[in-house]
DRENTORKOL-3810 file (N, C-alpha, C; in nm, 4 decimals):
REM DRENTORKOL-3810
@n.u->-5.9951; n.v->-20.3755; n.w->4.5411; ca.u->-5.9388; ca.v->-20.4721; ca.w->4.4473; c.u->-5.9310; c.v->-20.4083; c.w->4.3096
@n.u->-5.8329; n.v->-20.4483; n.w->4.2355; ca.u->-5.8168; ca.v->-20.4008; ca.w->4.0988; c.u->-5.8392; c.v->-20.5163; c.w->4.0030
@n.u->-5.8970; n.v->-20.4866; n.w->3.8848; ca.u->-5.9032; ca.v->-20.5867; ca.w->3.7792; c.u->-5.7612; c.v->-20.6021; c.w->3.7257
@n.u->-5.7204; n.v->-20.7238; n.w->3.6959; ca.u->-5.5812; ca.v->-20.7518; ca.w->3.6651; c.u->-5.5723; c.v->-20.8484; c.w->3.5487
@n.u->-5.4722; n.v->-20.8338; n.w->3.4644; ca.u->-5.4572; ca.v->-20.9207; ca.w->3.3485; c.u->-5.3252; c.v->-20.9963; c.w->3.3506
@n.u->-5.2710; n.v->-21.0254; n.w->3.4681; ca.u->-5.1416; ca.v->-21.0922; ca.w->3.4813; c.u->-5.1515; c.v->-21.2434; c.w->3.4720
@n.u->-5.0410; n.v->-21.3130; n.w->3.5087; ca.u->-5.0339; ca.v->-21.4561; ca.w->3.4910; c.u->-5.0625; c.v->-21.5419; c.w->3.6130
@n.u->-5.0522; n.v->-21.4896; n.w->3.7326; ca.u->-5.0737; ca.v->-21.5709; ca.w->3.8518; c.u->-5.2183; c.v->-21.5593; c.w->3.8965
@n.u->-5.2742; n.v->-21.6715; n.w->3.9456; ca.u->-5.4131; ca.v->-21.6677; ca.w->3.9898; c.u->-5.4380; c.v->-21.7753; c.w->4.0951
@n.u->-5.4893; n.v->-21.7342; n.w->4.2118; ca.u->-5.5234; ca.v->-21.8296; ca.w->4.3181; c.u->-5.6586; c.v->-21.8931; c.w->4.2878
@n.u->-5.6763; n.v->-22.0159; n.w->4.3330; ca.u->-5.8048; ca.v->-22.0837; ca.w->4.3171; c.u->-5.9029; c.v->-22.0364; c.w->4.4240
@n.u->-6.0279; n.v->-22.0276; n.w->4.3845; ca.u->-6.1328; ca.v->-21.9919; ca.w->4.4800; c.u->-6.1968; c.v->-22.1203; c.w->4.5299
@n.u->-6.2148; n.v->-22.1276; n.w->4.6604; ca.u->-6.2844; ca.v->-22.2409; ca.w->4.7223; c.u->-6.3943; c.v->-22.1817; c.w->4.8077
@n.u->-6.4994; n.v->-22.2575; n.w->4.8280; ca.u->-6.6066; ca.v->-22.2119; ca.w->4.9150; c.u->-6.6109; c.v->-22.3011; c.w->5.0370
@n.u->-6.6260; n.v->-22.2380; n.w->5.1529; ca.u->-6.6285; ca.v->-22.3124; ca.w->5.2777; c.u->-6.7448; c.v->-22.2660; c.w->5.3631
@n.u->-6.7639; n.v->-22.3351; n.w->5.4718; ca.u->-6.8700; ca.v->-22.3015; ca.w->5.5655; c.u->-6.8126; c.v->-22.2120; c.w->5.6750
@n.u->-6.8760; n.v->-22.0994; n.w->5.6974; ca.u->-6.8350; ca.v->-22.0080; ca.w->5.8036; c.u->-6.8748; c.v->-22.0680; c.w->5.9374
@n.u->-6.7775; n.v->-22.0838; n.w->6.0286; ca.u->-6.8041; ca.v->-22.1453; ca.w->6.1587; c.u->-6.9039; c.v->-22.0646; c.w->6.2406
@n.u->-6.8967; n.v->-21.9324; n.w->6.2315; ca.u->-6.9822; ca.v->-21.8463; ca.w->6.3123; c.u->-7.1275; c.v->-21.8483; c.w->6.2674
@n.u->-7.1504; n.v->-21.8319; n.w->6.1369; ca.u->-7.2869; ca.v->-21.8167; ca.w->6.0875; c.u->-7.3432; c.v->-21.9419; c.w->6.0221
@n.u->-7.2567; n.v->-22.0339; n.w->5.9821; ca.u->-7.3028; ca.v->-22.1528; ca.w->5.9117; c.u->-7.3243; c.v->-22.1281; c.w->5.7636
@n.u->-7.3078; n.v->-22.0032; n.w->5.7192; ca.u->-7.3241; ca.v->-21.9693; ca.w->5.5783; c.u->-7.1996; c.v->-22.0011; c.w->5.4980
@n.u->-7.2097; n.v->-21.9888; n.w->5.3676; ca.u->-7.0970; ca.v->-22.0144; ca.w->5.2778; c.u->-7.0126; c.v->-21.8884; c.w->5.2650
@n.u->-6.8800; n.v->-21.9062; n.w->5.2603; ca.u->-6.7918; ca.v->-21.7926; ca.w->5.2389; c.u->-6.6826; c.v->-21.8311; c.w->5.1407
@n.u->-6.6329; n.v->-21.7303; n.w->5.0708; ca.u->-6.5288; ca.v->-21.7523; ca.w->4.9710; c.u->-6.3922; c.v->-21.7586; c.w->5.0398
@n.u->-6.3113; n.v->-21.8543; n.w->5.0000; ca.u->-6.1744; ca.v->-21.8666; ca.w->5.0492; c.u->-6.0829; c.v->-21.8737; c.w->4.9281
@n.u->-5.9676; n.v->-21.8115; n.w->4.9383; ca.u->-5.8699; ca.v->-21.8184; ca.w->4.8303; c.u->-5.7608; c.v->-21.9166; c.w->4.8687
@n.u->-5.7240; n.v->-22.0015; n.w->4.7751; ca.u->-5.6243; ca.v->-22.1058; ca.w->4.7990; c.u->-5.4863; c.v->-22.0536; c.w->4.7588
@n.u->-5.4121; n.v->-22.0043; n.w->4.8581; ca.u->-5.2790; ca.v->-21.9498; ca.w->4.8340; c.u->-5.1690; c.v->-22.0511; c.w->4.8639
@n.u->-5.2012; n.v->-22.1807; n.w->4.8686; ca.u->-5.0992; ca.v->-22.2808; ca.w->4.9029; c.u->-4.9814; c.v->-22.2790; c.w->4.8067
@n.u->-5.0070; n.v->-22.2660; n.w->4.6781; ca.u->-4.8977; ca.v->-22.2643; ca.w->4.5795; c.u->-4.8070; c.v->-22.1435; c.w->4.6034
@n.u->-4.8666; n.v->-22.0266; n.w->4.6207; ca.u->-4.7895; ca.v->-21.9056; ca.w->4.6474; c.u->-4.7148; c.v->-21.9176; c.w->4.7793
@n.u->-4.7817; n.v->-21.9661; n.w->4.8838; ca.u->-4.7186; ca.v->-21.9787; ca.w->5.0156; c.u->-4.6004; c.v->-22.0756; c.w->5.0141
@n.u->-4.6063; n.v->-22.1771; n.w->4.9267; ca.u->-4.4983; ca.v->-22.2756; ca.w->4.9218; c.u->-4.3679; c.v->-22.2171; c.w->4.8665
@n.u->-4.3762; n.v->-22.1093; n.w->4.7890; ca.u->-4.2557; ca.v->-22.0482; ca.w->4.7310; c.u->-4.2219; c.v->-21.9124; c.w->4.7944
@n.u->-4.3019; n.v->-21.8701; n.w->4.8901; ca.u->-4.2783; ca.v->-21.7422; ca.w->4.9570; c.u->-4.1688; c.v->-21.7569; c.w->5.0620
@n.u->-4.0775; n.v->-21.6603; n.w->5.0656; ca.u->-3.9759; ca.v->-21.6582; ca.w->5.1710; c.u->-4.0476; c.v->-21.6257; c.w->5.3018
@n.u->-4.0359; n.v->-21.7149; n.w->5.3985; ca.u->-4.1099; ca.v->-21.7014; ca.w->5.5238; c.u->-4.0490; c.v->-21.5937; c.w->5.6132
@n.u->-4.1349; n.v->-21.5154; n.w->5.6712; ca.u->-4.0941; ca.v->-21.4138; ca.w->5.7675; c.u->-4.1339; c.v->-21.4652; c.w->5.9053
@n.u->-4.0363; n.v->-21.4929; n.w->5.9869; ca.u->-4.0652; ca.v->-21.5498; ca.w->6.1186; c.u->-4.0674; c.v->-21.4409; c.w->6.2251
@n.u->-4.1612; n.v->-21.4549; n.w->6.3140; ca.u->-4.1767; ca.v->-21.3615; ca.w->6.4230; c.u->-4.1636; c.v->-21.4406; c.w->6.5529
@n.u->-4.0789; n.v->-21.3935; n.w->6.6417; ca.u->-4.0613; ca.v->-21.4624; ca.w->6.7693; c.u->-4.1640; c.v->-21.4063; c.w->6.8675
@n.u->-4.2601; n.v->-21.4866; n.w->6.9082; ca.u->-4.3613; ca.v->-21.4364; ca.w->7.0022; c.u->-4.3047; c.v->-21.4252; c.w->7.1431
@n.u->-4.3656; n.v->-21.3394; n.w->7.2226; ca.u->-4.3291; ca.v->-21.3285; ca.w->7.3632; c.u->-4.3758; c.v->-21.4567; c.w->7.4308
@n.u->-4.2923; n.v->-21.5126; n.w->7.5178; ca.u->-4.3278; ca.v->-21.6385; ca.w->7.5840; c.u->-4.4501; c.v->-21.6200; c.w->7.6738
@n.u->-4.5233; n.v->-21.7277; n.w->7.6937; ca.u->-4.6420; ca.v->-21.7235; ca.w->7.7780; c.u->-4.6056; c.v->-21.6797; c.w->7.9202
@n.u->-4.4937; n.v->-21.7268; n.w->7.9706; ca.u->-4.4492; ca.v->-21.6903; ca.w->8.1056; c.u->-4.4259; c.v->-21.5391; c.w->8.1160
@n.u->-4.3611; n.v->-21.4829; n.w->8.0151; ca.u->-4.3350; ca.v->-21.3385; ca.w->8.0139; c.u->-4.4659; c.v->-21.2598; c.w->8.0040
@n.u->-4.5587; n.v->-21.3079; n.w->7.9207; ca.u->-4.6878; ca.v->-21.2411; ca.w->7.9085; c.u->-4.7630; c.v->-21.2422; c.w->8.0414
@n.u->-4.7620; n.v->-21.3566; n.w->8.1088; ca.u->-4.8300; ca.v->-21.3664; ca.w->8.2382; c.u->-4.7644; c.v->-21.2760; c.w->8.3423
@n.u->-4.6323; n.v->-21.2642; n.w->8.3387; ca.u->-4.5622; ca.v->-21.1732; ca.w->8.4293; c.u->-4.6082; c.v->-21.0285; c.w->8.4086
@n.u->-4.6294; n.v->-20.9895; n.w->8.2832; ca.u->-4.6742; ca.v->-20.8531; ca.w->8.2522; c.u->-4.8150; c.v->-20.8266; c.w->8.3044
@n.u->-4.8970; n.v->-20.9315; n.w->8.3134; ca.u->-5.0362; ca.v->-20.9158; ca.w->8.3557; c.u->-5.0554; c.v->-20.9335; c.w->8.5062
@n.u->-4.9500; n.v->-20.9716; n.w->8.5787; ca.u->-4.9603; ca.v->-21.0118; ca.w->8.7190; c.u->-5.0301; c.v->-20.9106; c.w->8.8082
@n.u->-4.9991; n.v->-20.7837; n.w->8.8003; ca.u->-5.0571; ca.v->-20.6845; ca.w->8.8906; c.u->-5.1694; c.v->-20.6031; c.w->8.8271
@n.u->-5.2172; n.v->-20.6473; n.w->8.7138; ca.u->-5.3223; ca.v->-20.5735; ca.w->8.6433; c.u->-5.4589; c.v->-20.6256; c.w->8.6852
@n.u->-5.5548; n.v->-20.5340; n.w->8.6935; ca.u->-5.6907; ca.v->-20.5736; ca.w->8.7340; c.u->-5.7962; c.v->-20.5362; c.w->8.6307
@n.u->-5.7611; n.v->-20.4525; n.w->8.5332; ca.u->-5.8536; ca.v->-20.4117; ca.w->8.4284; c.u->-5.7972; c.v->-20.4546; c.w->8.2937
@n.u->-5.8844; n.v->-20.5136; n.w->8.2117; ca.u->-5.8404; ca.v->-20.5641; ca.w->8.0823; c.u->-5.9391; c.v->-20.5214; c.w->7.9745
@n.u->-5.8870; n.v->-20.4632; n.w->7.8689; ca.u->-5.9682; ca.v->-20.4247; ca.w->7.7532; c.u->-5.9201; c.v->-20.5062; c.w->7.6344
@n.u->-6.0123; n.v->-20.5563; n.w->7.5547; ca.u->-5.9728; ca.v->-20.6332; ca.w->7.4373; c.u->-6.0219; c.v->-20.5641; c.w->7.3107
@n.u->-5.9402; n.v->-20.5721; n.w->7.2094; ca.u->-5.9734; ca.v->-20.5200; ca.w->7.0779; c.u->-5.9584; c.v->-20.6343; c.w->6.9786
@n.u->-6.0571; n.v->-20.6528; n.w->6.8931; ca.u->-6.0504; ca.v->-20.7558; ca.w->6.7891; c.u->-6.0509; c.v->-20.6848; c.w->6.6548
@n.u->-5.9375; n.v->-20.6837; n.w->6.5886; ca.u->-5.9266; ca.v->-20.6203; ca.w->6.4587; c.u->-5.9722; c.v->-20.7197; c.w->6.3513
@n.u->-6.1013; n.v->-20.7492; n.w->6.3500; ca.u->-6.1590; ca.v->-20.8504; ca.w->6.2616; c.u->-6.1251; c.v->-20.8251; c.w->6.1144
@n.u->-6.1193; n.v->-20.7006; n.w->6.0740; ca.u->-6.0849; ca.v->-20.6667; ca.w->5.9354; c.u->-5.9490; c.v->-20.5996; c.w->5.9277
@n.u->-5.8658; n.v->-20.6239; n.w->6.0283; ca.u->-5.7362; ca.v->-20.5575; ca.w->6.0374; c.u->-5.6452; c.v->-20.5811; c.w->5.9186
@n.u->-5.6422; n.v->-20.7037; n.w->5.8679; ca.u->-5.5536; ca.v->-20.7331; ca.w->5.7552; c.u->-5.5898; c.v->-20.6460; c.w->5.6350
@n.u->-5.7181; n.v->-20.6183; n.w->5.6192; ca.u->-5.7626; ca.v->-20.5392; ca.w->5.5038; c.u->-5.7254; c.v->-20.3919; c.w->5.5153
@n.u->-5.6645; n.v->-20.3506; n.w->5.6261; ca.u->-5.6189; ca.v->-20.2129; ca.w->5.6419; c.u->-5.4731; c.v->-20.1978; c.w->5.5988
@n.u->-5.4053; n.v->-20.3097; n.w->5.5737; ca.u->-5.2623; ca.v->-20.3075; ca.w->5.5398; c.u->-5.2474; c.v->-20.3101; c.w->5.3880
@n.u->-5.1869; n.v->-20.2061; n.w->5.3289; ca.u->-5.1714; ca.v->-20.2053; ca.w->5.1829; c.u->-5.0733; c.v->-20.3116; c.w->5.1339
@n.u->-5.0999; n.v->-20.3648; n.w->5.0161; ca.u->-5.0098; ca.v->-20.4596; ca.w->4.9500; c.u->-4.9233; c.v->-20.3775; c.w->4.8540
@n.u->-4.7929; n.v->-20.3995; n.w->4.8576; ca.u->-4.7015; ca.v->-20.3273; ca.w->4.7683; c.u->-4.7432; c.v->-20.3501; c.w->4.6233
@n.u->-4.7406; n.v->-20.2447; n.w->4.5461; ca.u->-4.7889; ca.v->-20.2519; ca.w->4.4080; c.u->-4.7199; c.v->-20.3620; c.w->4.3265
@n.u->-4.5883; n.v->-20.3803; n.w->4.3492; ca.u->-4.5145; ca.v->-20.4803; ca.w->4.2707; c.u->-4.5484; c.v->-20.6237; c.w->4.3107
@n.u->-4.6176; n.v->-20.6454; n.w->4.4218; ca.u->-4.6534; ca.v->-20.7827; ca.w->4.4624; c.u->-4.8036; c.v->-20.8109; c.w->4.4528
@n.u->-4.8815; n.v->-20.7127; n.w->4.4133; ca.u->-5.0269; ca.v->-20.7323; ca.w->4.4039; c.u->-5.0643; c.v->-20.8429; c.w->4.3061
@n.u->-4.9850; n.v->-20.8598; n.w->4.2031; ca.u->-5.0161; ca.v->-20.9621; ca.w->4.1022; c.u->-5.0250; c.v->-21.1018; c.w->4.1633
@n.u->-4.9542; n.v->-21.1246; n.w->4.2742; ca.u->-4.9532; ca.v->-21.2569; ca.w->4.3366; c.u->-5.0777; c.v->-21.2845; c.w->4.4195
@n.u->-5.1598; n.v->-21.1824; n.w->4.4423; ca.u->-5.2848; ca.v->-21.2010; ca.w->4.5176; c.u->-5.4033; c.v->-21.2221; c.w->4.4247
@n.u->-5.3774; n.v->-21.2337; n.w->4.2952; ca.u->-5.4834; ca.v->-21.2397; ca.w->4.1943; c.u->-5.5724; c.v->-21.3635; c.w->4.2079
@n.u->-5.7003; n.v->-21.3447; n.w->4.1705; ca.u->-5.7976; ca.v->-21.4536; ca.w->4.1643; c.u->-5.8985; c.v->-21.4203; c.w->4.0551
@n.u->-5.9656; n.v->-21.5216; n.w->4.0047; ca.u->-6.0570; ca.v->-21.5019; ca.w->3.8928; c.u->-6.2015; c.v->-21.5296; c.w->3.9361
@n.u->-6.2931; n.v->-21.4517; n.w->3.8797; ca.u->-6.4377; ca.v->-21.4729; ca.w->3.8980; c.u->-6.5021; c.v->-21.4640; c.w->3.7604
@n.u->-6.6334; n.v->-21.4813; n.w->3.7542; ca.u->-6.7035; ca.v->-21.4645; ca.w->3.6269; c.u->-6.6910; c.v->-21.3213; c.w->3.5758
@n.u->-6.6657; n.v->-21.2268; n.w->3.6652; ca.u->-6.6551; ca.v->-21.0861; ca.w->3.6285; c.u->-6.5161; c.v->-21.0415; c.w->3.5882
@n.u->-6.4170; n.v->-21.1298; n.w->3.5987; ca.u->-6.2816; ca.v->-21.0926; ca.w->3.5598; c.u->-6.1768; c.v->-21.1424; c.w->3.6560
@n.u->-6.0547; n.v->-21.1021; n.w->3.6310; ca.u->-5.9400; ca.v->-21.1379; ca.w->3.7141; c.u->-5.9093; c.v->-21.0172; c.w->3.8021
@n.u->-5.8963; n.v->-21.0393; n.w->3.9322; ca.u->-5.8764; ca.v->-20.9299; ca.w->4.0272; c.u->-5.7522; c.v->-20.9539; c.w->4.1117
@n.u->-5.6985; n.v->-20.8458; n.w->4.1663; ca.u->-5.5879; ca.v->-20.8536; ca.w->4.2597; c.u->-5.6206; c.v->-20.7659; c.w->4.3797
@n.u->-5.5728; n.v->-20.8052; n.w->4.4956; ca.u->-5.5954; ca.v->-20.7283; ca.w->4.6170; c.u->-5.5028; c.v->-20.6077; c.w->4.6224
@n.u->-5.5551; n.v->-20.4962; n.w->4.6693; ca.u->-5.4730; ca.v->-20.3787; ca.w->4.6977; c.u->-5.4458; c.v->-20.3712; c.w->4.8487
@n.u->-5.5194; n.v->-20.4500; n.w->4.9269; ca.u->-5.5022; ca.v->-20.4615; ca.w->5.0715; c.u->-5.4731; c.v->-20.6069; c.w->5.1046
@n.u->-5.4051; n.v->-20.6315; n.w->5.2152; ca.u->-5.3589; ca.v->-20.7662; ca.w->5.2491; c.u->-5.4755; c.v->-20.8619; c.w->5.2769
@n.u->-5.4861; n.v->-20.9684; n.w->5.1977; ca.u->-5.5918; ca.v->-21.0669; ca.w->5.2214; c.u->-5.5496; c.v->-21.1699; c.w->5.3260
@n.u->-5.6474; n.v->-21.2417; n.w->5.3781; ca.u->-5.6194; ca.v->-21.3549; ca.w->5.4663; c.u->-5.5659; c.v->-21.4694; c.w->5.3812
@n.u->-5.4867; n.v->-21.5556; n.w->5.4403; ca.u->-5.4386; ca.v->-21.6740; ca.w->5.3698; c.u->-5.2944; c.v->-21.6669; c.w->5.3248
@n.u->-5.2359; n.v->-21.5485; n.w->5.3233; ca.u->-5.0954; ca.v->-21.5369; ca.w->5.2856; c.u->-5.0093; c.v->-21.5773; c.w->5.4045
@n.u->-4.9077; n.v->-21.6557; n.w->5.3804; ca.u->-4.8270; ca.v->-21.7145; ca.w->5.4877; c.u->-4.7642; c.v->-21.6088; c.w->5.5792
@n.u->-4.7271; n.v->-21.4946; n.w->5.5261; ca.u->-4.6627; ca.v->-21.3920; ca.w->5.6077; c.u->-4.7592; c.v->-21.2877; c.w->5.6633
@n.u->-4.8870; n.v->-21.2990; n.w->5.6336; ca.u->-4.9839; ca.v->-21.1999; ca.w->5.6792; c.u->-4.9849; c.v->-21.1831; c.w->5.8320
@n.u->-4.9859; n.v->-21.2907; n.w->5.9111; ca.u->-4.9855; ca.v->-21.2712; ca.w->6.0562; c.u->-4.8613; c.v->-21.1968; c.w->6.1061
@n.u->-4.7447; n.v->-21.2274; n.w->6.0513; ca.u->-4.6213; ca.v->-21.1589; ca.w->6.0927; c.u->-4.6239; c.v->-21.0118; c.w->6.0543
@n.u->-4.6703; n.v->-20.9826; n.w->5.9344; ca.u->-4.6775; ca.v->-20.8435; ca.w->5.8880; c.u->-4.7730; c.v->-20.7643; c.w->5.9762
@n.u->-4.8902; n.v->-20.8214; n.w->6.0034; ca.u->-4.9887; ca.v->-20.7506; ca.w->6.0847; c.u->-4.9386; c.v->-20.7334; c.w->6.2281
@n.u->-4.8767; n.v->-20.8365; n.w->6.2831; ca.u->-4.8251; ca.v->-20.8288; ca.w->6.4193; c.u->-4.7168; c.v->-20.7216; c.w->6.4299
@n.u->-4.6282; n.v->-20.7151; n.w->6.3314; ca.u->-4.5222; ca.v->-20.6138; ca.w->6.3317; c.u->-4.5823; c.v->-20.4732; c.w->6.3268
@n.u->-4.6870; n.v->-20.4560; n.w->6.2465; ca.u->-4.7551; ca.v->-20.3274; ca.w->6.2373; c.u->-4.8186; c.v->-20.2905; c.w->6.3719
@n.u->-4.8863; n.v->-20.3855; n.w->6.4350; ca.u->-4.9506; ca.v->-20.3586; ca.w->6.5635; c.u->-4.8476; c.v->-20.3262; c.w->6.6720
@n.u->-4.7323; n.v->-20.3921; n.w->6.6666; ca.u->-4.6263; ca.v->-20.3614; ca.w->6.7639; c.u->-4.5760; c.v->-20.2191; c.w->6.7460
@n.u->-4.5689; n.v->-20.1725; n.w->6.6203; ca.u->-4.5283; ca.v->-20.0333; ca.w->6.5951; c.u->-4.6347; c.v->-19.9369; c.w->6.6461
@n.u->-4.7603; n.v->-19.9672; n.w->6.6198; ca.u->-4.8699; ca.v->-19.8802; ca.w->6.6614; c.u->-4.8738; c.v->-19.8658; c.w->6.8133
@n.u->-4.8547; n.v->-19.9776; n.w->6.8849; ca.u->-4.8655; ca.v->-19.9772; ca.w->7.0308; c.u->-4.7298; c.v->-19.9711; c.w->7.1012
@n.u->-4.6223; n.v->-19.9396; n.w->7.0293; ca.u->-4.4867; ca.v->-19.9399; ca.w->7.0866; c.u->-4.4744; c.v->-19.8478; c.w->7.2071
@n.u->-4.5403; n.v->-19.7354; n.w->7.2029; ca.u->-4.5308; ca.v->-19.6386; ca.w->7.3124; c.u->-4.5823; c.v->-19.6967; c.w->7.4449
@n.u->-4.6815; n.v->-19.7843; n.w->7.4387; ca.u->-4.7375; ca.v->-19.8436; ca.w->7.5600; c.u->-4.6515; c.v->-19.9578; c.w->7.6135
@n.u->-4.5784; n.v->-20.0251; n.w->7.5267; ca.u->-4.4886; ca.v->-20.1326; ca.w->7.5685; c.u->-4.5589; c.v->-20.2653; c.w->7.5925
@n.u->-4.4816; n.v->-20.3732; n.w->7.5919; ca.u->-4.5385; ca.v->-20.5081; ca.w->7.6065; c.u->-4.5959; c.v->-20.5357; c.w->7.7453
@n.u->-4.5588; n.v->-20.4560; n.w->7.8450; ca.u->-4.6153; ca.v->-20.4775; ca.w->7.9789; c.u->-4.7593; c.v->-20.4262; c.w->7.9872
@n.u->-4.8016; n.v->-20.3465; n.w->7.8880; ca.u->-4.9382; ca.v->-20.2948; ca.w->7.8852; c.u->-5.0207; c.v->-20.3589; c.w->7.7746
@n.u->-4.9578; n.v->-20.3867; n.w->7.6617; ca.u->-5.0302; ca.v->-20.4372; ca.w->7.5450; c.u->-4.9776; c.v->-20.5746; c.w->7.5045
@n.u->-5.0690; n.v->-20.6701; n.w->7.4928; ca.u->-5.0365; ca.v->-20.8034; ca.w->7.4430; c.u->-5.1052; c.v->-20.8196; c.w->7.3087
@n.u->-5.0290; n.v->-20.8578; n.w->7.2069; ca.u->-5.0835; ca.v->-20.8726; ca.w->7.0716; c.u->-5.0753; c.v->-21.0193; c.w->7.0310
@n.u->-5.1883; n.v->-21.0724; n.w->6.9840; ca.u->-5.1922; ca.v->-21.2091; ca.w->6.9331; c.u->-5.2790; c.v->-21.2106; c.w->6.8079
@n.u->-5.2188; n.v->-21.2387; n.w->6.6952; ca.u->-5.2860; ca.v->-21.2399; ca.w->6.5654; c.u->-5.3557; c.v->-21.1051; c.w->6.5444
@n.u->-5.4901; n.v->-21.1028; n.w->6.5378; ca.u->-5.5602; ca.v->-20.9758; ca.w->6.5197; c.u->-5.6345; c.v->-20.9335; c.w->6.6467
@n.u->-5.5880; n.v->-20.9839; n.w->6.7602; ca.u->-5.6464; ca.v->-20.9482; ca.w->6.8901; c.u->-5.5443; c.v->-20.8727; c.w->6.9734
@n.u->-5.5927; n.v->-20.7727; n.w->7.0473; ca.u->-5.5063; ca.v->-20.6919; ca.w->7.1323; c.u->-5.5670; c.v->-20.6882; c.w->7.2717
@n.u->-5.4848; n.v->-20.7128; n.w->7.3721; ca.u->-5.5259; ca.v->-20.7054; ca.w->7.5121; c.u->-5.4501; c.v->-20.5889; c.w->7.5756
@n.u->-5.5250; n.v->-20.4925; n.w->7.6316; ca.u->-5.4652; ca.v->-20.3787; ca.w->7.7000; c.u->-5.4917; c.v->-20.3961; c.w->7.8486
@n.u->-5.3851; n.v->-20.4089; n.w->7.9270; ca.u->-5.3964; ca.v->-20.4333; ca.w->8.0705; c.u->-5.3615; c.v->-20.3065; c.w->8.1470
@n.u->-5.4334; n.v->-20.2834; n.w->8.2566; ca.u->-5.4071; ca.v->-20.1655; ca.w->8.3390; c.u->-5.4402; c.v->-20.1944; c.w->8.4850
@n.u->-5.3949; n.v->-20.1064; n.w->8.5714; ca.u->-5.4164; ca.v->-20.1244; ca.w->8.7148; c.u->-5.5426; c.v->-20.0537; c.w->8.7635
@n.u->-5.6002; n.v->-19.9652; n.w->8.6811; ca.u->-5.7231; ca.v->-19.8969; ca.w->8.7197; c.u->-5.8076; c.v->-19.8696; c.w->8.5940
@n.u->-5.9328; n.v->-19.8395; n.w->8.6165; ca.u->-6.0214; ca.v->-19.8060; ca.w->8.5037; c.u->-5.9758; c.v->-19.6810; c.w->8.4319
@n.u->-5.9301; n.v->-19.5808; n.w->8.5078; ca.u->-5.8823; ca.v->-19.4556; ca.w->8.4469; c.u->-5.7589; c.v->-19.4796; c.w->8.3597
@n.u->-5.6666; n.v->-19.5608; n.w->8.4126; ca.u->-5.5472; ca.v->-19.5929; ca.w->8.3359; c.u->-5.5842; c.v->-19.6691; c.w->8.2086
@n.u->-5.6808; n.v->-19.7594; n.w->8.2208; ca.u->-5.7274; ca.v->-19.8351; ca.w->8.1037; c.u->-5.7847; c.v->-19.7444; c.w->7.9965
@n.u->-5.8629; n.v->-19.6442; n.w->8.0377; ca.u->-5.9187; ca.v->-19.5493; ca.w->7.9416; c.u->-5.8096; c.v->-19.4642; c.w->7.8772
@n.u->-5.7099; n.v->-19.4283; n.w->7.9573; ca.u->-5.5991; ca.v->-19.3485; ca.w->7.9051; c.u->-5.5181; c.v->-19.4286; c.w->7.8021
@n.u->-5.4952; n.v->-19.5563; n.w->7.8310; ca.u->-5.4192; ca.v->-19.6417; ca.w->7.7396; c.u->-5.4996; c.v->-19.6698; c.w->7.6157
END
């Protein structure tokens, strides 16, 4: 994150983490999301996904829990991710959760990363990846 002196600033809210029960910081990007041009992604139908998995017997799952934070935010749009704390005004240099287009951007990136394997081997949903194979060796290779 960078300290920032611009004009836009998201509100900070605190919520309860479902997993741990502890408090976690959430940024309220509703105002920004309401004026953002939406990027729509057409998901593969459930029927097509099930067809791809029909003859597979081995399944590996990957959860990119911090995956969004690996995607850089373009320098000219970082100002829109800004939020304020007692220590100053900051902006994200990596994609935060809560932005309306974040799931589409991340999904598009994952499709590029796994393009060589194809949709019959890799199923991508949000920040989860399912790799299907017909044998353990094939699963390790994929």
